[in-house]
Each structure stands twice: as C-alpha cells, then as structure tokens.
N, C-alpha and C positions, 0 to 999 in steps of 0.2 A: 621580195628580197629574201634570201636565205637567212639563217640565224647567225651566220658568220659576221664578224665585225667588218663594216665597210672600211676599206683602206683608202685614206685621203692624204695626198701629198700637199704640203704647204710651202709657199715661198713668198718673199717680199722683195720689191724693187721700188725704191722711192727716191725720186729726184725731180724737182720742178725746174723746167728750163725757161729762160727768157732769151729769145733770139736777138734782142737788142743789147744784151750783155756781150761784149767782144771776147771775153775770156773763155777758152775751151777748158772744160773741167776734166782733168786726168783721172785715171782710176784711183790715184792716191787720195782724191777728194773723198772717196768712200774709205775713210780712215780705218785703221785696224779695229777700232771699237765699233765699227758699223758694217763689217763684213763677217758673216758667220756661215758655217756649213754644218750639216748633220746635227748631232745632239747639241752642239754649241748654240743652235738657234733656240732651243728650249731654255738653256741656261741664261742666255742674253736677254730674252724678250718676255718670258712667261710671267715674270713678277712685275712687269711694268704695266702701264695703262694704255699701251699703244694698240694700233690696229692689228698687228701680228699676234699679240698675246690674246686679243679678243677672239680672233679666228681659231687659235689653238684651243682655248678653253671651251668654246662652244662645241667643237668637235669632240672633245673629251666628255663633255656633259651628255652628248648624244650617243656615246658609246663607240665612237669611231677609233680605229687605229690610225694615229697621226704619224705621218712620215715627214720629218723635217728635211729640207734640202738646202736652199740658199737664201740668206737674208742679206740684202745690200741696201744701205741707206746713206744718202748724202744730203747736205743742205742744198737749198735752191741755188741756182747759178745759171751760167750760160749753157750752151750745148755741151754735151759730154763727149769725150773722146770715143771714137768708134770701138776702141778696145774694150770699153766698159760693156757694151751690148754683146760683143763677141765672147767675152769672158763669161758673162752671165748665161748666155745661151748654151755655151759648151758645158758649163757646170750643171745647169739644169738638165740637159740631155743626159749627162752622166747619172744624175740622181734618179731621173725617171726610169732609165733603163735598168739601173741597179735595183729599183723598188719592185720590179716585176709587175704583176697584175694590179691595176689601180681601179678604184671605183669613182674617185673624185679628185679634183685639184682645187685648192682655194689659193688664189693669188691676192696679195695686198700690194697695190700699186699707187703711184701718184696719178698717172694718166696724162700728164702734159710734159713728157720727156722727149727731147730731141737730141740726136747725136750729130756729129759733124756732117754725115751724109744721109741721115734718116730723120724725117720729120715726125715719125710716128713709131717711136721705139717700143712702146708698150703694145701697140697693135701688131707690129711685126713679130714681137716675142710671143704673143698669145696665138697668132696664126701658126707659128712654128710648133708650139706646144700642141695645138689641136691636130695638126698634121701628124705629130709624133704619136699621140695616144688614141686617135680615132674619134668617131662620133659618139660612141657609147659612154665614154667617161664624162661625168658631169663636171663642168668647169664653172666656178663662181669667182668673181673678182670684186674686191672692195677698192674704191677709188677716193681720191680727194674730191671735195665739192667743186674744185676748179679744173677737173680733168677735161681734156679734149676727147670726148667719146667719139671714136672714128668708126667708119664702116668695118674696118678690119676687126676691131674689138667686138662689135655687135655680132658679126658672123662667127666669131671664134669662141664666144663664151655663152653659157646658159643663163647666168645670173650676173647682173650689174647693179651694184649699189654703192652709195657714197656717203660722205659726211652730211649730216643734216643740221650742222651748226656752223656759224661763222661769226665770231672767232671759233675755230675748230676746237671743241672740247669733248667730242664724242668718238675719239679714235677707237677706243676699246669696243664701244657699242657697235660701231660700223663693222669692224672685223667679226664681231659676234653675229651680226645680222647676216653677213655674207655666208658664214659657215652654217648658220641655222637654215637658211634657204637652200643651201647645197644639200644638207641632210634631208630636208623636206622632199626634194626631188628624188634622192636616193631611196627614200622610204615610200615613194609612190604618189606623192602629191603632184598635181598637174599645173604647177605654177607656169605662167607665161608672162613674158615681158611685152609691154607696150612702150614704144619709143617715139617721142616727138622731137622734131628739130626746130630750133628757133635761131635763124641766122643773124646773130647779133653779138657784139662785144660791149661789155659795160665794165667800168673800172671798179675793182674790188673795194676801194676805199669808200665807195658810195652806198654800200648796203650792208645789212647785218640781220641776223635772225632775231636780234634782241629788240628791235623797234622798227617802225616804219612799214612801208609797203611790202618789203621782203618778208618781214615777220608775219604779216597778215597772210601772205601766200603760203608760208611754211605751216602756219596754224591750220589753214584750210586743208592742206595735204594730210596733216596729222589727224584731222577729223575724219578724212576718208578712210584712214586705217582704223581708227576707233570705231567707225560705223560698219566695219567689215567689208567695205567695198573693194579694198585692195589689201594685200599683205605687206607691201613695202613700196617706198617711193624714194627718188632722189631728184632734186632740181640741180642741174649742172650749169651755172653761169660760167662759162669757160674762162680760164686765165687768159687775158687778152693780149699779152705781149709776145705773141707767137706770129711772126710774119711768114706764114706757110700756106700752101694751097688748100688744105682741108682743115678748117677750123669752124666750130659752131657751138652754140649752147644747145643743151638738150634737156628733156625731162624723161625719166624712166619710171614707170609704175609696174608693179608685179602683183599678179593675183591668179586665182584659179578660174575666174570668170574673165575670159579674154576680152569680151565686149565691154565689160565694166571697167577693166583696166585701161582699155583704149579711151573710153569716155573721160575717165579721171585724168589721163595724160593730156588729153585735149584741153580740158579746163585749166590745168596747171600751166600748160604751155602758153595759153592765151594770157594767163595771169602774169607770167614772167615777161612776156612781150609787152604787156600793157604798162609795166613799171619801168620800161627802158629809159624814159626821159627823167624819171625821179632818181635813178641810180647814179647820179653824178654828185660827188661831194662838193660841199661849199668850201672852196679853197680860199685861204686867207694869206695875204701878203706877209712875208717874213718880218718886215718892219712893223707891221700892225701887231703881230704876235709879240715881238719884242716890247712894243709900247705897252701892251696888256700886262706883260710880266713885270715891267718896270713900275707900273701903277698898282700891281697886285698887293693887297694887304691881308690876304686870307691866311697866310702862313703855309699854304699848300703850293707846291710847284706848278708852274704852267708846263703842260706837255705839248711840245711841238712835234707833230707827226710828219716826218719827212718821208712820206710814202713813196715818192718818186725814186728814192734810192734804197728801197727795202730789199735786203738780201733774202727775206722770206718770199719776195716776189721775183727772185732771180736776178736782182741787180747786184752790182759789185759792192756797193757800200762805200764808194770812194769820194762822196761829196763833202767838201769842207765849207759849203755855202753859208751855213748859219754861223760858224766860227768867224768867217770873213766879215759877215755883216756886223756882228758884235764888235769886232776889232775896228772896223771902219767908223762905227758910231761912237767908239770910246765907251761902250756900255760897261757898267760895273756889275751886271748880273752875274751871279754864280751859275755857271752853265756846265753841263756835261754832255758828251756825245762820243760816238765812236767813228773812226775813219779807217777804211781798209787801205793800207799803204805799206807793203812789205819792205820797201827801201827805208822808210822812216823807222820801222820797227828795228831793222838791222842797226841803224844809226843809234837808236836808243840803247841797244845792248852794248854797242861800242863805247858810248859815253859813260854808262853805268849809273846806278841808283844814287840819288842825291846830288848829281852833277848837272850842269847846264850846257846847252848847245843850241846852235841855230838849226831850225827845222823848216822844211818846205813840204807841206802835207797835202795829200789828196789830189784829185783830178788826174790820176795816172792812167785811167782806163776808159771811162765813159766818154764817148764822143760829145763834144760841146760843153762838157762840164766846166763851169767857172773854177778858177783856182790856179795854183795852190794857195793854201793858207800859210803865211810865213811869220816866224817870230822866234824869239828865244824862249826855250822851254826847259823846265827842270824835270828830269826823269824821277818819278815818284816810286815806281815799282816795275818789275819785270816778271813775266809769267810764261808758263808753257801753253796756255790757251785753253785748257780744259776747264769746264764748269758745269755744275748741275743746273738743269733747266726746270721750268715750271711743270712739275708733275710728270715729266716724260723722259728722264734719263740724263744723258750727257751731251753738252754742246762743245764745239771745238772751234777756236778762232785762229789756230796756228800760234806761232810765237807772238806775244803781245806785250805792250808796254803802256803804262799810264804816264802821260806827260802833262805837266801843269804849265799853263800860260797865264799866270796871274789869277784872274777870276774864272778862267776856262780850263776844265780838265778834259783831255782827249784820250780816249782809249784807242791806241793804234794797234792794228791787228793785221795778220797776213790774209785772212779771209773772213767773210761774214757768216753768222750762224745764229739761229734762234733769236732774231733781232727784236721780236716783240716781247721778250721776257725781261723783267727788271733784273733778273739774275745775271744778265750779260754785263751789268754794271756792279751789282752787289758783290759778286764773288771776286771782283778785282779792286775792292776797296772803295767803290763809288756808290754810296747810298742815294738813290734818286730823291728821296724825300728831303734830303739836306740841301738840295739845289733850288735856285729860283726858276731855272729853265732847263728842262730835260728834253733832249732831242731823241726821238724814238723813230728808227727807220723801219716802219712797218705799216701795213695797210689797215687792217682791222683786228688782227690777232692780238695786238697789245691791249685792247680795250678791257678785256676781262681782268688781267693782273694789275694794270695801271689805274683802273677805276677805283681800286682800294686806296691808292695813294692820292689821287686828285681827280676832280671832275672838271678841271680847267684844261680841256683838250681841244686842240685846234689843228686841222689838217692844212699844212702849208702849201703854198703854190711854189713849188721848187722844181728844178730841172732834174732829169734822170731817165734811166732806162725803164722805169716803172711809173712814169708820169700819168696822172689820171686823165689829162686831156689827150685822148688817143689820136686826135687829128693833128697833133704836132709832129708825129713820127713820119719818117719817110718809108711808107709801106711799098713793097715791091711784089709781093707774092700772094696777097689775099684773094680769095674767091670773089667773084662778082655777086652783087646783091646782098650786101652785108651791112647791117646797121652798126655804126652811125655814118656810114660812108655813101653807099649808093643803093640802099634798099628802095624798091619801087614804092611810090606813094600809094597808100591804101592797102599795103601788104598785110595779110593775116597768116599766121602759121598754118602749114598744111596739116591734115589729120594725121594722128599717130599711126604707126605701123606695128603690127604684131610680129614678134620674133618667134 
C-alpha cells in the first residue's frame, strides 16, 4: 500500500425481524433519532458504546480517512416495509458514488432483517454494494450474534464478525474488531475466513456466554485466539423466528493460516451442534412464578421473563397474560409490566392524568394471544416515550402512559423497544426494585442489568411470537433437514469451507 491514507466508508443498518410478528414496520420506525447521514453519523454515534462507534474509532486509530454515509437503526419487530431497503440502497449508492475512490467499506448490520418481499435484506444490500464497488475494495461487516449469515453475505464480503457476548455487551468491541480486520487486509495481511454451517434453530432464552455449555464453547474459541491459531471468531446461533427458506446457524473463524482456521471452525461447529439439546430453557408456569412471588420474603422482586413476547426478539409486546392471571387469582402482588397497545394509549391521553376509566388492554396483534386484560385504571402519567437506555443511547416507545390497576402498574406504549433494560420502567416512574413481581419481556439481554436487582429470575411458559418451544409454530417455509424438526438421525456438521 502507498503512504496515502486508506479511504474507508462506514454505514449502519440495524433491525431484527420476526416473521411471526404480523406488524409491518414502516420507515418511520427508524425514528428521527436513529437515521443519520454524512457528518451527522459522527455526531450521533461516536461518543456512544455502540458497534458503529467502535468501527469508526478503530479506523481512526489505524490512520484511515473515514467517510460516513448512512446510519439507520430501529428496534426489533416484524418485517420492514420494502421502502426501508429501497431508501437505504438509494442513499448508500449516492454516498458511495460521491465518495470517489474507496479502499474499504465497513458495514455494521444486524443480519436477520426481512422486508415485505425480501427474506435477506442484508444479503441483498451487500450484494448490491459489492457489484457497485467491484472486487478490489475490502468489505468488512459486523453482525449481531443472532444474524442469519446467508450465502449472499458470504460471497459479498471479505470479513464477517459478530458479537461474542449474550447478553450483548460487546457492541463497541465488535465494531472495532471488524474495522481492525478490514485494516489488516488493507495493510497486506492475508486473513481468510473459514465458515461452517450448522442446520439448527435453538431458542435464545436457553443459552448465555455467562454460564453453561455455551460459555464453555465460547471460552474454547477465545483460547484459540489467545494461542494464535486464529485472529477472530464468531459463533452465530441464528435468531430462530424467521420462517424463510434460507436459515441456518454458522461458525466463522478468521486467520492467516487457512487450514488452521478451518480446523478451528470445525471444532466450534461440532461444539455448537453438540449443545443443541441443552439450549432449551427451563420454562416455568406463570402460576408457579406467582406462587413463588407470593411466598417470597427476601425483599427482592421476582423477575418473570416473558421471553415469548420480547420486542428485543421482534415480538409486538402486546401480551397481557400475566396481568390477566394476577387479576383472575385476586393476587395482591405489586406488579409492573408493559403492554404495546396504541388504542389504550390514546384512551389514556383522552382520560388525563389522575383520572379513571375502563380499559381493555393487549392482545391486539399477535395471533392466538389470550386477552385482553380489562379493568378500571387510573392514569398516573403521560409521556412522549423517549428514554435513556442501559449504556447505549436512547429508546423510544412512542406515546406512552402509566396506568394503575390497584396493585398492578402497566406501562402502555405504542411500540416496544429496549425491553431488557430496567430503564424502560425507571424513566417512566416505575422503579423495578419497589415491586414484588416484575415482568420483563426479553430473552437473555435483561440478565446483566436485572441481576443487580434480583437473582430470583424465572423464564415463564407464555404464548407469543417469540415462544421458546419452536415446535408450537406453524412453519411453512423452512428448509429441509433442520434441527429440531427433521434433521436426519446421526447427522454431524459438514466440514467448514474457506472463503
């Protein structure tokens, strides 16, 4: 390479889709605080601990000229409107052409984004970018650990890496890794990727890098890096609630020794496959959790994880099931939860703070969801829905209202966001530690912040678009030969391939 600064364009596109969520997410879901272009990308992201800021700072540290283009970020949800991908593609093409000669591109993506008519939005996007810039430009991409790494993505990019933590707390580090590997290639290193496919779906509520078999596997991979066998790795247990023809878990290793990278990928792929039967959470009946909370004398709240309705996993967040059960039992537990219900939010605004009204809450979107929850509630407070999130910026729930039903406080909101963070309650006047029972609509992301509040955590057996029992769904489009459905007996993962 010459002494001139390498010119690297950066962009971000982050939305996790759940095809069992019936809501189509419009471009407005990428609210004004989450769409940036040009220099605004620096202003909006560089001081945060997100993946985009990590990618930018690594490039600066390595002496690159960083060219910002488009950053688009939305909370998880259903499929996005086709307009979203069209808009992003058009704006990226504009910035790439305006940038002139480029040496590299670093993309920070979720990797499990579907539009109305496209099951592989990130793959299609990266394919288009590769066609636009040609084969000489180095393209690196950072993904969520739950990305669906497709053949389009593999063919279109030179570097694939993703989060190595679950709950995800290494956003910055992951972006930094992607840019570092990009710069390595630009400076002449011969990194190659080895990619192994594991045709399986496992529920995210059933594993974490903090303990158990998945932690053992992650530690083994980290040791491979420490020993110099590989430069980087990612284990991708795909987000399972995608009823699409191309979906699989994968392992990616990166190193200068291609054969060594391949051997490491094979070991990790077998390790991921071998833990498949362990990666199912112990689900507890809602009534049993209520019993535990009613008998609890610790002074700490009981945390009921309603992972089946997790907006972080792309669900609507419209389940009122726990509130209904508390009401039916006549329980006196002080409980808090949130429910996505725009109609009820509107009614709360019409009623006004300090006044009472009859409410019918929840079960407005998700097929087969029990409900609604009905009762007379007092409107405690009204909000614009913006809130600070755990170490990572701003969350947005749309217009929101806190409504009290005796011993139950329900945060009504127009949309779900950052549902694993206690701040979704705190910043609307609902301190989780003051309640007997806290409903958290998340899979595993909540464990890091909520473990500070209580160790009494139970994953509930509840209905929803993110249910852990994957066999309950009406699958129509999955590929053949996929665990836990029709994988042939005695199957073992194929050997990794070198990219």
